[in-house]
C-alpha positions, -999 to 999 in steps of 0.1 A, spaced: -255 336 524 -277 310 543 -299 286 523 -331 306 532 -319 334 509 -316 310 480 -351 298 488 -368 331 494 -355 350 464 -351 325 437 -385 308 442 -406 337 453 -439 318 449 -426 304 482 -436 336 499 -460 329 527 -487 353 516 -496 352 479 -530 361 466 -546 368 433 -551 404 422 -589 407 424 -597 443 417 -584 476 404 -575 488 440 -553 458 447 -536 461 413 -529 498 420 -513 490 454 -492 462 439 -481 483 409 -472 512 432 -449 488 452 -435 473 420 -425 508 407 -409 517 440 -390 484 440 -375 494 406 -367 529 418 -350 514 450 -331 490 428 -318 518 406 -307 537 437 -288 508 451 -270 502 418 -261 539 415 -247 539 450 -226 507 444 -243 489 473 -243 454 457 -220 427 470 -194 417 444 -170 395 465 -168 368 476 -187 350 449 -212 324 462 -229 294 446 -261 277 456 -285 250 444 -321 237 446 -328 200 443 -363 190 432 -371 153 435 -400 128 430 -416 105 455 -429 71 444 -449 44 461 -441 7 464 -455 1 429 -432 29 414 -461 52 408 -462 88 421 -469 89 458 -495 114 471 -479 116 505 -455 145 499 -472 167 526 -469 139 552 -433 131 542 -424 168 544 -438 170 579 -419 139 588 -386 154 575 -391 185 596 -362 205 582 -364 240 568 -340 231 539 -371 213 525 -402 228 509 -432 216 490 -438 217 452 -471 222 433 -477 184 429 -480 162 460 -454 138 447 -425 163 444 -404 181 471 -375 205 469 -343 209 489 -327 244 492 -290 239 498 -268 262 519 -249 286 497 -211 284 497 -182 306 487 -169 297 453 -135 282 457 -114 253 471 -136 222 476 -170 240 475 -185 215 450 -175 185 471 -190 202 502 -222 209 482 -223 173 471 -219 160 506 -246 183 520 -270 172 491 -264 135 499 -269 141 536 -302 159 530 -315 134 505 -307 106 530 -329 124 555 -357 125 528 -353 88 520 -355 79 557 -387 99 561 -401 85 528 -395 49 539 -418 54 569 -446 60 543 -436 32 520 -422 57 495 -389 62 477 -370 91 463 -363 93 426 -341 118 408 -353 124 372 -364 153 350 -399 138 344 -410 108 364 -418 82 336 -447 66 356 -468 98 358 -501 92 340 -533 113 335 -547 101 369 -519 119 387 -525 152 370 -560 160 384 -567 187 409 -567 163 439 -529 158 433 -522 195 438 -504 202 471 -531 218 493 -513 252 498 -530 284 489 -503 299 467 -506 270 442 -543 273 440 -539 311 435 -513 306 407 -535 280 390 -566 303 391 -546 333 379 -532 316 348 -566 301 340 -584 334 343 -560 351 319 -562 322 293 -600 319 297 -597 284 283 -580 251 290 -542 248 288 -530 232 256 -501 208 253 -487 198 219 -452 183 219 -440 163 190 -409 141 190 -406 105 179 -441 102 194 -466 130 200 -487 143 229 -516 165 220 -541 173 247 -560 199 267 -558 202 305 -577 222 331 -549 228 356 -513 238 356 -503 204 372 -483 194 341 -458 220 353 -453 198 383 -441 169 361 -408 188 357 -382 183 383 -349 202 380 -315 208 397 -313 246 397 -278 260 400 -271 296 413 -241 317 405 -236 352 420 -225 378 395 -212 414 396 -240 438 386 -214 460 368 -207 430 345 -243 419 343 -250 421 305 -217 404 296 -222 375 321 -259 370 313 -254 370 276 -226 345 280 -249 323 300 -274 325 272 -247 317 245 -235 285 263 -270 272 274 -275 249 243 -242 231 244 -244 227 283 -280 214 281 -271 188 255 -249 168 279 -274 171 308 -306 158 292 -326 134 314 -363 138 304 -372 120 272 -406 105 282 -440 119 291 -471 97 295 -452 68 280 -444 88 248 -409 94 235 -407 132 229 -377 155 232 -343 145 248 -352 172 274 -390 173 272 -391 195 303 -382 225 281 -414 221 259 -436 209 288 -428 237 312 -432 263 285 -467 251 275 -480 241 310 -480 276 324 -486 295 292 -510 324 297 -514 329 259 -543 311 242 -545 302 205 -562 327 182 -566 334 145 -541 363 149 -504 357 152 -495 361 189 -462 380 191 -461 379 229 -434 357 247 -444 328 268 -439 332 306 -414 304 303 -389 315 277 -353 316 266 -357 353 258 -360 372 225 -327 391 223 -294 398 239 -297 419 271 -282 453 275 -282 479 303 -284 472 340 -302 446 360 -329 472 367 -334 475 329 -338 437 327 -365 437 353 -382 467 336 -385 448 304 -400 418 323 -426 441 338 -434 455 304 -437 421 288 -455 401 314 -487 409 332 -487 406 370 -506 375 381 -505 377 419 -497 400 448 -486 398 484 -489 418 516 -468 449 522 -458 464 556 -439 493 540 -424 502 507 -388 497 494 -379 534 492 -390 540 528 -368 510 539 -338 523 519 -341 558 533 -341 543 568 -308 525 560 -323 491 555 -318 469 525 -353 462 510 -364 427 500 -382 441 469 -412 419 476 -434 431 447 -406 426 422 -397 392 437 -433 381 434 -434 392 398 -401 375 391 -415 343 407 -441 340 380 -418 346 350 -395 317 342 -365 324 321 -343 294 316 -315 317 329 -333 336 355 -320 367 372 -325 366 410 -321 393 437 -312 385 473 -296 398 505 -264 385 521 -251 399 554 -272 430 549 -259 435 514 -279 431 482 -266 406 456 -277 393 422 -272 359 407 -281 339 376 -303 309 383 -297 281 357 -332 264 355 -327 242 324 -307 214 340 -329 184 350 -328 164 382 -307 133 382 -296 107 371 -275 108 403 -263 135 427 -228 131 413 -240 137 378 -258 168 390 -228 183 408 -207 176 377 -233 194 355 -232 224 378 -194 225 380 -192 223 342 -216 253 339 -198 274 365 -164 266 350 -175 277 315 -191 308 330 -158 318 345 -136 304 318 -148 326 289 -119 335 267 -114 372 260 -123 365 223 -159 359 236 -163 391 256 -193 411 244 -206 379 228 -237 399 216 -214 416 190 -200 382 177 -230 358 177 -265 362 164 -290 357 193 -311 335 171 -282 311 168 -279 309 206 -317 304 209 -317 278 181 -288 260 198 -308 258 230 -339 242 214 -317 219 192 -302 206 224 -336 202 241 -348 182 211 -318 162 201 -294 162 231 -260 150 222 -273 144 186 -275 181 181 -252 203 160 -245 239 171 -238 271 153 -207 283 171 -180 307 162 -193 309 126 -192 271 121 -217 242 124 -201 219 149 -212 186 166 -220 186 203 -192 161 210 -166 182 193 -177 214 208 -179 200 244 -146 180 242 -124 204 223 -137 237 235 -160 237 265 -142 212 287 -108 230 285 -127 263 291 -144 248 322 -110 237 336 -95 272 331 -125 289 347 -125 266 378 -87 270 383 -91 308 380 -116 306 409 -91 285 430 -112 253 428 -92 224 442 -77 206 411 -86 172 424 -122 183 427 -123 198 392 -107 167 376 -131 144 395 -163 160 384 -153 171 349 -141 136 342 -178 126 347 -188 150 320 -161 137 297 -171 100 302 -207 110 296 -198 127 263 -181 95 252 -210 72 263 -246 83 269 -268 109 287 -296 100 310 -321 106 283 -304 82 259 -302 56 286 -340 59 292 -349 57 255 -328 26 249 -340 9 281 -376 17 273 -374 4 237 -357 -28 250 -384 -34 276 -413 -27 252 -403 -58 233 -415 -80 262 -438 -58 283 -467 -34 278 -458 2 283 -471 7 319 -451 -23 332 -420 -13 311 -421 22 327 -423 7 362 -394 -16 356 -373 13 342 -380 35 373 -371 5 395 -338 2 376 -332 40 380 -337 37 418 -313 7 420 -286 25 401 -291 58 420 -288 40 453 -255 25 442 -244 60 432 -232 49 397 -229 79 374 -250 75 342 -221 66 319 -217 33 339 -254 24 337 -263 -8 318 -297 -10 302 -326 -24 323 -326 -62 324 -363 -66 329 -362 -84 362 -359 -53 384 -396 -53 392 -427 -75 386 -462 -61 393 -477 -83 421 -504 -105 404 -532 -92 426 -522 -56 418 -522 -59 380 -548 -36 365 -566 -33 331 -544 -2 324 -513 -24 328 -523 -48 301 -547 -30 277 -539 -20 242 -540 18 239 -532 19 202 -566 7 189 -580 8 154 -615 23 156 -643 32 132 -671 58 133 -707 50 132 -711 67 98 -684 46 82 -691 21 54 -697 -14 68 -679 -29 39 -648 -8 47 -648 -16 84 -651 -54 77 -623 -52 52 -601 -33 78 -608 -61 103 -597 -88 78 -566 -69 67 -554 -64 102 -568 -97 116 -587 -77 142 -615 -94 161 -630 -63 178 -635 -28 165 -648 0 188 -672 24 171 -672 61 179 -696 89 172 -689 124 159 -678 135 194 -655 105 196 -675 89 224 -677 51 224 -712 41 211 -707 6 198 -686 -25 192 -681 -47 162 -668 -82 169 -659 -107 142 -684 -133 155 -712 -108 149 -702 -98 114 -685 -127 96 -718 -138 81 -721 -105 63 -688 -110 44 -704 -126 14 -736 -107 16 -741 -87 -16 -761 -61 4 -732 -54 27 -724 -21 11 -759 -9 19 -756 -18 55 -750 8 81 -725 2 109 -753 13 133 -774 -16 122 -748 -43 129 -728 -30 159 -735 -39 195 -747 -9 215 -752 -25 249 -716 -25 260 -699 -38 290 -668 -17 296 -639 -13 321 -619 15 335 -581 14 336 -580 10 373 -601 -22 373 -580 -51 386 -572 -77 359 -588 -105 379 -620 -85 380 -618 -80 342 -614 -117 337 -644 -125 359 -666 -99 340 -656 -114 306 -662 -149 317 -696 -142 333 -708 -123 303 -692 -147 278 -674 -119 260 -639 -118 246 -630 -81 251 -637 -51 272 -634 -15 258 -616 7 284 -632 41 288 -628 73 307 -659 96 307 -673 79 275 -639 83 257 -622 52 246 -586 49 260 -579 13 251 -592 -23 248 -584 -55 266 -590 -89 250 -586 -125 259 -552 -125 242 -540 -97 266 -551 -118 296 
């Protein structure tokens, strides 16, 4: 089972020729091939053609690239060319790449071998990145991603990404909406699917027997929440503290083809956990997917699957693979071919990248062990557990990580208790039943145990970020934190051993400090229709010397400074005054990329004490003498 099979069939948007379905004729051709793929799949299942032994495992490693200032690097295409190894492939955003690892037979020291190969390939990526002043970071969402790195120019210039972006936008017919609420909140519209590219994961593959498909897949669903709770590593987006595994919410919303309406939308998102336990065959599973999700793209076809099958060839099921590549179950079913035999596997997509390769392999081993260590009491889990409990457990884990409680076996149980007392022993049994070397099992599962008793990647990030915010503005705090992550990853410390950021891991070079690094983004504003008396009182209450004024469209239209308005304080006619009459309208503004030295010069030359920071007339912050 060479690595290219993992790549081609689990990430089928990686097909060389993918194009948007533009007309009825193209759709008819594609649907015809899709139906024949399903028919061929049914035939192969009936004839018992699928490989069942030996069982193989595989993995895909997504990773981020950062520049010398710990911001996303836009040199992914050049670095990929420098690497020149077909284990590697591009991702939708220029600052992400992916490694497709060689698949291995499950048994003996396969996890150590996988780990060794992963480190070897990452070393190759690091060497190539260094030539472009870039570094490799393993994390679920890169903390230093900001709005400027989510515009169309940061999309990898490959046709299939453009096609997918256009297809999703054409179905939605409006901008993509993001609304994620945790401790903080992100609520915005966006005009591309590039937020999907913020998510980097470590995707684990486990081959299964089609005859036992429903039982294995349902078990994978049942354990997903508790397994996710110990793997979380993505708590931050745009400097906001959201879910412990924000990827789950972000990925779901960033490629959602559904738009908001006044009518309750009963359709599932293309990224989903599912809506019920599965039953039937793998063909039935794919049939349901075709019914529920509209086809977005197509590809080229030389012949159809039934013709290939009748000639004694194993079909690639290209149409079905393309469709499967645009639906994203957190446990995704993947079809592939090994040694001229079809196989099927579950792709675990919910585990994030990082914090280290050792943590990732431990996560994977833990999952595989539980998959094979299922006690007989949990056979036919769909008859013993309500699906909504499994789904609720999953989203509780995504929101709260190790702080979650789970509905399990008729009880409400803490994540620590469930993992330590039930899942860890189960994982050991499963691994030993598959003849995994005991030393390997004990090494990697001890990492899981130590993490349960200490902290996950997400808790480390949250605590480090909060600590750094006491002394630094958010942009600099995030860069220091990423620098710390890199330092610890390079030393290969597992996350349980990581101390919080000290604060001296990185300092922005003085000549590189921008307005965005120092500005206040939480700014008290007023509208031009507000009462002047109220606005002046607000300024006194909060000891504010500058208040930006916005219009009905929330565009910046004026500025009130204390120097301009203090003589109105005792004016009895103040309540009759309009903000429009006393605010400044001829404004000198800055953008967030302006160098701080330039901002100082502008303020000094114009004898002003603040600069509103704007993006396309919208206020995004303010910088004052105090910030300088």
